[in-house]
Chimera marker file (.cmm) of the C-alpha trace (Angstrom):
<marker_set name="trace">
<marker id="1" x="3.686" y="6.937" z="2.410" r="1" g="1" b="0" radius="0.5"/>
<marker id="2" x="2.497" y="4.645" z="-0.236" r="1" g="1" b="0" radius="0.5"/>
<marker id="3" x="-0.227" y="2.069" z="-0.050" r="1" g="1" b="0" radius="0.5"/>
<marker id="4" x="0.580" y="-1.578" z="-0.147" r="1" g="1" b="0" radius="0.5"/>
<marker id="5" x="1.011" y="-2.485" z="-3.801" r="1" g="1" b="0" radius="0.5"/>
<marker id="6" x="-1.297" y="0.008" z="-5.469" r="1" g="1" b="0" radius="0.5"/>
<marker id="7" x="-0.991" y="3.710" z="-6.120" r="1" g="1" b="0" radius="0.5"/>
<marker id="8" x="-2.881" y="5.984" z="-3.755" r="1" g="1" b="0" radius="0.5"/>
<marker id="9" x="-5.928" y="7.802" z="-5.031" r="1" g="1" b="0" radius="0.5"/>
<marker id="10" x="-4.772" y="10.816" z="-3.003" r="1" g="1" b="0" radius="0.5"/>
<marker id="11" x="-1.777" y="12.916" z="-4.105" r="1" g="1" b="0" radius="0.5"/>
<marker id="12" x="1.243" y="12.936" z="-1.790" r="1" g="1" b="0" radius="0.5"/>
<marker id="13" x="0.852" y="16.689" z="-1.184" r="1" g="1" b="0" radius="0.5"/>
<marker id="14" x="-2.717" y="16.178" z="0.025" r="1" g="1" b="0" radius="0.5"/>
<marker id="15" x="-1.658" y="13.357" z="2.371" r="1" g="1" b="0" radius="0.5"/>
<marker id="16" x="1.135" y="15.513" z="3.807" r="1" g="1" b="0" radius="0.5"/>
<marker id="17" x="-1.224" y="18.482" z="4.260" r="1" g="1" b="0" radius="0.5"/>
<marker id="18" x="-3.843" y="16.298" z="5.983" r="1" g="1" b="0" radius="0.5"/>
<marker id="19" x="-1.243" y="14.854" z="8.359" r="1" g="1" b="0" radius="0.5"/>
<marker id="20" x="0.117" y="18.326" z="9.105" r="1" g="1" b="0" radius="0.5"/>
<marker id="21" x="-3.423" y="19.593" z="9.857" r="1" g="1" b="0" radius="0.5"/>
<marker id="22" x="-4.027" y="16.744" z="12.305" r="1" g="1" b="0" radius="0.5"/>
<marker id="23" x="-0.697" y="17.281" z="14.061" r="1" g="1" b="0" radius="0.5"/>
<marker id="24" x="-1.043" y="21.067" z="14.234" r="1" g="1" b="0" radius="0.5"/>
<marker id="25" x="-4.735" y="21.286" z="15.222" r="1" g="1" b="0" radius="0.5"/>
<marker id="26" x="-5.563" y="18.127" z="17.212" r="1" g="1" b="0" radius="0.5"/>
<marker id="27" x="-5.335" y="20.095" z="20.469" r="1" g="1" b="0" radius="0.5"/>
<marker id="28" x="-8.284" y="22.204" z="19.233" r="1" g="1" b="0" radius="0.5"/>
<marker id="29" x="-10.552" y="19.126" z="19.164" r="1" g="1" b="0" radius="0.5"/>
<marker id="30" x="-11.906" y="16.912" z="21.951" r="1" g="1" b="0" radius="0.5"/>
<marker id="31" x="-9.633" y="14.068" z="20.808" r="1" g="1" b="0" radius="0.5"/>
<marker id="32" x="-7.312" y="13.079" z="17.998" r="1" g="1" b="0" radius="0.5"/>
<marker id="33" x="-10.075" y="10.843" z="16.657" r="1" g="1" b="0" radius="0.5"/>
<marker id="34" x="-12.467" y="13.807" z="16.409" r="1" g="1" b="0" radius="0.5"/>
<marker id="35" x="-9.732" y="15.867" z="14.700" r="1" g="1" b="0" radius="0.5"/>
<marker id="36" x="-9.064" y="13.092" z="12.177" r="1" g="1" b="0" radius="0.5"/>
<marker id="37" x="-12.787" y="12.662" z="11.446" r="1" g="1" b="0" radius="0.5"/>
<marker id="38" x="-13.308" y="16.415" z="10.950" r="1" g="1" b="0" radius="0.5"/>
<marker id="39" x="-10.187" y="16.943" z="8.827" r="1" g="1" b="0" radius="0.5"/>
<marker id="40" x="-10.842" y="13.902" z="6.638" r="1" g="1" b="0" radius="0.5"/>
<marker id="41" x="-14.387" y="15.154" z="5.984" r="1" g="1" b="0" radius="0.5"/>
<marker id="42" x="-13.152" y="18.700" z="5.275" r="1" g="1" b="0" radius="0.5"/>
<marker id="43" x="-10.556" y="17.448" z="2.766" r="1" g="1" b="0" radius="0.5"/>
<marker id="44" x="-12.848" y="14.909" z="1.090" r="1" g="1" b="0" radius="0.5"/>
<marker id="45" x="-10.980" y="11.833" z="2.300" r="1" g="1" b="0" radius="0.5"/>
<marker id="46" x="-13.519" y="9.016" z="2.068" r="1" g="1" b="0" radius="0.5"/>
<marker id="47" x="-12.652" y="7.313" z="5.362" r="1" g="1" b="0" radius="0.5"/>
<marker id="48" x="-11.216" y="8.792" z="8.569" r="1" g="1" b="0" radius="0.5"/>
<marker id="49" x="-9.397" y="5.445" z="8.957" r="1" g="1" b="0" radius="0.5"/>
<marker id="50" x="-7.335" y="6.316" z="5.876" r="1" g="1" b="0" radius="0.5"/>
<marker id="51" x="-6.139" y="9.550" z="7.470" r="1" g="1" b="0" radius="0.5"/>
<marker id="52" x="-5.559" y="7.781" z="10.806" r="1" g="1" b="0" radius="0.5"/>
<marker id="53" x="-3.245" y="5.279" z="9.052" r="1" g="1" b="0" radius="0.5"/>
<marker id="54" x="-1.365" y="8.120" z="7.348" r="1" g="1" b="0" radius="0.5"/>
<marker id="55" x="-0.888" y="9.874" z="10.701" r="1" g="1" b="0" radius="0.5"/>
<marker id="56" x="0.325" y="6.661" z="12.399" r="1" g="1" b="0" radius="0.5"/>
<marker id="57" x="2.763" y="5.898" z="9.555" r="1" g="1" b="0" radius="0.5"/>
<marker id="58" x="4.037" y="9.471" z="9.724" r="1" g="1" b="0" radius="0.5"/>
<marker id="59" x="4.665" y="8.994" z="13.465" r="1" g="1" b="0" radius="0.5"/>
<marker id="60" x="6.595" y="5.778" z="12.752" r="1" g="1" b="0" radius="0.5"/>
<marker id="61" x="8.612" y="7.491" z="9.992" r="1" g="1" b="0" radius="0.5"/>
<marker id="62" x="9.389" y="10.369" z="12.357" r="1" g="1" b="0" radius="0.5"/>
<marker id="63" x="10.569" y="8.019" z="15.106" r="1" g="1" b="0" radius="0.5"/>
<marker id="64" x="7.692" y="8.982" z="17.422" r="1" g="1" b="0" radius="0.5"/>
<marker id="65" x="6.048" y="5.542" z="17.319" r="1" g="1" b="0" radius="0.5"/>
<marker id="66" x="7.508" y="2.041" z="17.055" r="1" g="1" b="0" radius="0.5"/>
<marker id="67" x="7.029" y="0.151" z="13.819" r="1" g="1" b="0" radius="0.5"/>
<marker id="68" x="8.418" y="-0.262" z="10.313" r="1" g="1" b="0" radius="0.5"/>
<marker id="69" x="9.098" y="2.937" z="8.414" r="1" g="1" b="0" radius="0.5"/>
<marker id="70" x="7.730" y="3.555" z="4.939" r="1" g="1" b="0" radius="0.5"/>
<marker id="71" x="11.220" y="2.957" z="3.540" r="1" g="1" b="0" radius="0.5"/>
<marker id="72" x="11.566" y="-0.337" z="5.421" r="1" g="1" b="0" radius="0.5"/>
<marker id="73" x="8.139" y="-1.474" z="4.184" r="1" g="1" b="0" radius="0.5"/>
<marker id="74" x="9.134" y="-0.632" z="0.596" r="1" g="1" b="0" radius="0.5"/>
<marker id="75" x="12.408" y="-2.549" z="0.986" r="1" g="1" b="0" radius="0.5"/>
<marker id="76" x="10.557" y="-5.559" z="2.416" r="1" g="1" b="0" radius="0.5"/>
<marker id="77" x="8.105" y="-5.504" z="-0.526" r="1" g="1" b="0" radius="0.5"/>
<marker id="78" x="11.005" y="-5.370" z="-3.003" r="1" g="1" b="0" radius="0.5"/>
<marker id="79" x="12.853" y="-8.196" z="-1.236" r="1" g="1" b="0" radius="0.5"/>
<marker id="80" x="9.720" y="-10.367" z="-1.209" r="1" g="1" b="0" radius="0.5"/>
<marker id="81" x="9.329" y="-9.798" z="-4.952" r="1" g="1" b="0" radius="0.5"/>
<marker id="82" x="12.971" y="-10.707" z="-5.499" r="1" g="1" b="0" radius="0.5"/>
<marker id="83" x="12.662" y="-13.856" z="-3.368" r="1" g="1" b="0" radius="0.5"/>
<marker id="84" x="9.567" y="-14.949" z="-5.325" r="1" g="1" b="0" radius="0.5"/>
<marker id="85" x="11.417" y="-14.328" z="-8.612" r="1" g="1" b="0" radius="0.5"/>
<marker id="86" x="14.437" y="-16.309" z="-7.423" r="1" g="1" b="0" radius="0.5"/>
<marker id="87" x="12.223" y="-19.178" z="-6.267" r="1" g="1" b="0" radius="0.5"/>
<marker id="88" x="10.566" y="-19.313" z="-9.704" r="1" g="1" b="0" radius="0.5"/>
<marker id="89" x="13.968" y="-19.286" z="-11.403" r="1" g="1" b="0" radius="0.5"/>
<marker id="90" x="15.134" y="-22.030" z="-9.044" r="1" g="1" b="0" radius="0.5"/>
<marker id="91" x="12.132" y="-24.213" z="-9.928" r="1" g="1" b="0" radius="0.5"/>
<marker id="92" x="12.829" y="-23.715" z="-13.630" r="1" g="1" b="0" radius="0.5"/>
<marker id="93" x="16.473" y="-24.656" z="-13.120" r="1" g="1" b="0" radius="0.5"/>
<marker id="94" x="15.513" y="-27.750" z="-11.099" r="1" g="1" b="0" radius="0.5"/>
<marker id="95" x="13.131" y="-28.859" z="-13.867" r="1" g="1" b="0" radius="0.5"/>
<marker id="96" x="15.743" y="-28.229" z="-16.553" r="1" g="1" b="0" radius="0.5"/>
<marker id="97" x="18.377" y="-30.058" z="-14.511" r="1" g="1" b="0" radius="0.5"/>
<marker id="98" x="16.086" y="-33.079" z="-14.061" r="1" g="1" b="0" radius="0.5"/>
<marker id="99" x="15.232" y="-33.046" z="-17.773" r="1" g="1" b="0" radius="0.5"/>
<marker id="100" x="18.878" y="-32.948" z="-18.874" r="1" g="1" b="0" radius="0.5"/>
<marker id="101" x="19.895" y="-35.569" z="-16.292" r="1" g="1" b="0" radius="0.5"/>
<marker id="102" x="17.207" y="-37.874" z="-17.706" r="1" g="1" b="0" radius="0.5"/>
<marker id="103" x="18.476" y="-37.171" z="-21.240" r="1" g="1" b="0" radius="0.5"/>
<marker id="104" x="22.037" y="-38.079" z="-20.208" r="1" g="1" b="0" radius="0.5"/>
<marker id="105" x="20.875" y="-41.329" z="-18.600" r="1" g="1" b="0" radius="0.5"/>
<marker id="106" x="19.197" y="-42.492" z="-21.834" r="1" g="1" b="0" radius="0.5"/>
<marker id="107" x="21.228" y="-44.980" z="-23.792" r="1" g="1" b="0" radius="0.5"/>
<marker id="108" x="22.315" y="-43.820" z="-27.252" r="1" g="1" b="0" radius="0.5"/>
<marker id="109" x="20.930" y="-45.799" z="-30.197" r="1" g="1" b="0" radius="0.5"/>
<link id1="1" id2="2" r="1" g="1" b="0" radius="0.2"/>
<link id1="2" id2="3" r="1" g="1" b="0" radius="0.2"/>
<link id1="3" id2="4" r="1" g="1" b="0" radius="0.2"/>
<link id1="4" id2="5" r="1" g="1" b="0" radius="0.2"/>
<link id1="5" id2="6" r="1" g="1" b="0" radius="0.2"/>
<link id1="6" id2="7" r="1" g="1" b="0" radius="0.2"/>
<link id1="7" id2="8" r="1" g="1" b="0" radius="0.2"/>
<link id1="8" id2="9" r="1" g="1" b="0" radius="0.2"/>
<link id1="9" id2="10" r="1" g="1" b="0" radius="0.2"/>
<link id1="10" id2="11" r="1" g="1" b="0" radius="0.2"/>
<link id1="11" id2="12" r="1" g="1" b="0" radius="0.2"/>
<link id1="12" id2="13" r="1" g="1" b="0" radius="0.2"/>
<link id1="13" id2="14" r="1" g="1" b="0" radius="0.2"/>
<link id1="14" id2="15" r="1" g="1" b="0" radius="0.2"/>
<link id1="15" id2="16" r="1" g="1" b="0" radius="0.2"/>
<link id1="16" id2="17" r="1" g="1" b="0" radius="0.2"/>
<link id1="17" id2="18" r="1" g="1" b="0" radius="0.2"/>
<link id1="18" id2="19" r="1" g="1" b="0" radius="0.2"/>
<link id1="19" id2="20" r="1" g="1" b="0" radius="0.2"/>
<link id1="20" id2="21" r="1" g="1" b="0" radius="0.2"/>
<link id1="21" id2="22" r="1" g="1" b="0" radius="0.2"/>
<link id1="22" id2="23" r="1" g="1" b="0" radius="0.2"/>
<link id1="23" id2="24" r="1" g="1" b="0" radius="0.2"/>
<link id1="24" id2="25" r="1" g="1" b="0" radius="0.2"/>
<link id1="25" id2="26" r="1" g="1" b="0" radius="0.2"/>
<link id1="26" id2="27" r="1" g="1" b="0" radius="0.2"/>
<link id1="27" id2="28" r="1" g="1" b="0" radius="0.2"/>
<link id1="28" id2="29" r="1" g="1" b="0" radius="0.2"/>
<link id1="29" id2="30" r="1" g="1" b="0" radius="0.2"/>
<link id1="30" id2="31" r="1" g="1" b="0" radius="0.2"/>
<link id1="31" id2="32" r="1" g="1" b="0" radius="0.2"/>
<link id1="32" id2="33" r="1" g="1" b="0" radius="0.2"/>
<link id1="33" id2="34" r="1" g="1" b="0" radius="0.2"/>
<link id1="34" id2="35" r="1" g="1" b="0" radius="0.2"/>
<link id1="35" id2="36" r="1" g="1" b="0" radius="0.2"/>
<link id1="36" id2="37" r="1" g="1" b="0" radius="0.2"/>
<link id1="37" id2="38" r="1" g="1" b="0" radius="0.2"/>
<link id1="38" id2="39" r="1" g="1" b="0" radius="0.2"/>
<link id1="39" id2="40" r="1" g="1" b="0" radius="0.2"/>
<link id1="40" id2="41" r="1" g="1" b="0" radius="0.2"/>
<link id1="41" id2="42" r="1" g="1" b="0" radius="0.2"/>
<link id1="42" id2="43" r="1" g="1" b="0" radius="0.2"/>
<link id1="43" id2="44" r="1" g="1" b="0" radius="0.2"/>
<link id1="44" id2="45" r="1" g="1" b="0" radius="0.2"/>
<link id1="45" id2="46" r="1" g="1" b="0" radius="0.2"/>
<link id1="46" id2="47" r="1" g="1" b="0" radius="0.2"/>
<link id1="47" id2="48" r="1" g="1" b="0" radius="0.2"/>
<link id1="48" id2="49" r="1" g="1" b="0" radius="0.2"/>
<link id1="49" id2="50" r="1" g="1" b="0" radius="0.2"/>
<link id1="50" id2="51" r="1" g="1" b="0" radius="0.2"/>
<link id1="51" id2="52" r="1" g="1" b="0" radius="0.2"/>
<link id1="52" id2="53" r="1" g="1" b="0" radius="0.2"/>
<link id1="53" id2="54" r="1" g="1" b="0" radius="0.2"/>
<link id1="54" id2="55" r="1" g="1" b="0" radius="0.2"/>
<link id1="55" id2="56" r="1" g="1" b="0" radius="0.2"/>
<link id1="56" id2="57" r="1" g="1" b="0" radius="0.2"/>
<link id1="57" id2="58" r="1" g="1" b="0" radius="0.2"/>
<link id1="58" id2="59" r="1" g="1" b="0" radius="0.2"/>
<link id1="59" id2="60" r="1" g="1" b="0" radius="0.2"/>
<link id1="60" id2="61" r="1" g="1" b="0" radius="0.2"/>
<link id1="61" id2="62" r="1" g="1" b="0" radius="0.2"/>
<link id1="62" id2="63" r="1" g="1" b="0" radius="0.2"/>
<link id1="63" id2="64" r="1" g="1" b="0" radius="0.2"/>
<link id1="64" id2="65" r="1" g="1" b="0" radius="0.2"/>
<link id1="65" id2="66" r="1" g="1" b="0" radius="0.2"/>
<link id1="66" id2="67" r="1" g="1" b="0" radius="0.2"/>
<link id1="67" id2="68" r="1" g="1" b="0" radius="0.2"/>
<link id1="68" id2="69" r="1" g="1" b="0" radius="0.2"/>
<link id1="69" id2="70" r="1" g="1" b="0" radius="0.2"/>
<link id1="70" id2="71" r="1" g="1" b="0" radius="0.2"/>
<link id1="71" id2="72" r="1" g="1" b="0" radius="0.2"/>
<link id1="72" id2="73" r="1" g="1" b="0" radius="0.2"/>
<link id1="73" id2="74" r="1" g="1" b="0" radius="0.2"/>
<link id1="74" id2="75" r="1" g="1" b="0" radius="0.2"/>
<link id1="75" id2="76" r="1" g="1" b="0" radius="0.2"/>
<link id1="76" id2="77" r="1" g="1" b="0" radius="0.2"/>
<link id1="77" id2="78" r="1" g="1" b="0" radius="0.2"/>
<link id1="78" id2="79" r="1" g="1" b="0" radius="0.2"/>
<link id1="79" id2="80" r="1" g="1" b="0" radius="0.2"/>
<link id1="80" id2="81" r="1" g="1" b="0" radius="0.2"/>
<link id1="81" id2="82" r="1" g="1" b="0" radius="0.2"/>
<link id1="82" id2="83" r="1" g="1" b="0" radius="0.2"/>
<link id1="83" id2="84" r="1" g="1" b="0" radius="0.2"/>
<link id1="84" id2="85" r="1" g="1" b="0" radius="0.2"/>
<link id1="85" id2="86" r="1" g="1" b="0" radius="0.2"/>
<link id1="86" id2="87" r="1" g="1" b="0" radius="0.2"/>
<link id1="87" id2="88" r="1" g="1" b="0" radius="0.2"/>
<link id1="88" id2="89" r="1" g="1" b="0" radius="0.2"/>
<link id1="89" id2="90" r="1" g="1" b="0" radius="0.2"/>
<link id1="90" id2="91" r="1" g="1" b="0" radius="0.2"/>
<link id1="91" id2="92" r="1" g="1" b="0" radius="0.2"/>
<link id1="92" id2="93" r="1" g="1" b="0" radius="0.2"/>
<link id1="93" id2="94" r="1" g="1" b="0" radius="0.2"/>
<link id1="94" id2="95" r="1" g="1" b="0" radius="0.2"/>
<link id1="95" id2="96" r="1" g="1" b="0" radius="0.2"/>
<link id1="96" id2="97" r="1" g="1" b="0" radius="0.2"/>
<link id1="97" id2="98" r="1" g="1" b="0" radius="0.2"/>
<link id1="98" id2="99" r="1" g="1" b="0" radius="0.2"/>
<link id1="99" id2="100" r="1" g="1" b="0" radius="0.2"/>
<link id1="100" id2="101" r="1" g="1" b="0" radius="0.2"/>
<link id1="101" id2="102" r="1" g="1" b="0" radius="0.2"/>
<link id1="102" id2="103" r="1" g="1" b="0" radius="0.2"/>
<link id1="103" id2="104" r="1" g="1" b="0" radius="0.2"/>
<link id1="104" id2="105" r="1" g="1" b="0" radius="0.2"/>
<link id1="105" id2="106" r="1" g="1" b="0" radius="0.2"/>
<link id1="106" id2="107" r="1" g="1" b="0" radius="0.2"/>
<link id1="107" id2="108" r="1" g="1" b="0" radius="0.2"/>
<link id1="108" id2="109" r="1" g="1" b="0" radius="0.2"/>
</marker_set>
């Protein structure tokens, strides 16, 4: 479960432990939201929303919730990078092609 484009400030082990705590103890709290708030505070996670996102992504990855898995999101990010790279290369090739076509059209002296 990696953030979008930047490394997480929380180690993977901590994220996994936090998710496990929510899943295993949420029945002991009034609601999942209360569990997430309490566990995030206990573990020093700055925002309960961060832990809520981790839990939701874990549910998607486990097939318990619809959505794109972490692996699919990583593949999409890689493909978008590749598409952008190919578009840049294409623009360079178009410019070079136009330049050389203009050179060929020039009469020799």
